[in-house]
N, C-alpha and C positions, 0 to 999 in steps of 0.2 A: 084776479084783478079786483081791486077794491072799488066799492061803489061811491066812496067819498074820500076826501083828503083826511078826514078824521079817522076813518077806518084804516087807511094806509099808515098813518102816523102811529096808531095803536099797534099794528102789526110790526112795524119797525122797532118800536119801544119794547114790546113784549117778547118778540121772537128773535129778531136779529141782534139787537144791542147786547143781550146777555151772552151771546156766543163768544167764547174766548178767541181772540185773534181778530175780531171785527173792530177796526179802529174808526170807521166812519161809513156812512151810507150816502148814496146819491139817488134822488128820485126824479124821474122825468114824467111829465104829464103830456099826453097827446090829446089836444082839445079838438072838438068838431069845428070845422071851418064854417063860418056863416058869411064871411066876406073875403074876397080875394082881389087884390089890386084895386081896391076901392069900389068894386062891384059886389052887390049883395047876391049871394048864391041862393037859388031857389031849388026845391026838389025837382030833379030832372032837367034843370036849366043847364045850358051849355055856355061856358064863358068863351067868347070869341077872341079874346086877347091872346097874343102870342106870348108864351112864357119867356122870361128873361133869366138866363142862367149866369150867375156871377162866378 
C-alpha cells in the first residue's frame, strides 16, 4: 500500500504501465471516515443513527 497518491502514481507509471498487455489501470482510495450522516465521528464514539441501505 502506498503512503501517498504520488507514491502510488509512481508505482503505476514505473511498474504497471510498461507491462505488455496493460491497457489501463484503475485506482481506488479508501479514506478514513471523519463524518457519517452529518455527525462527526470521534474515537470510540458510537453513532446512534440507524443505517439506511439503498
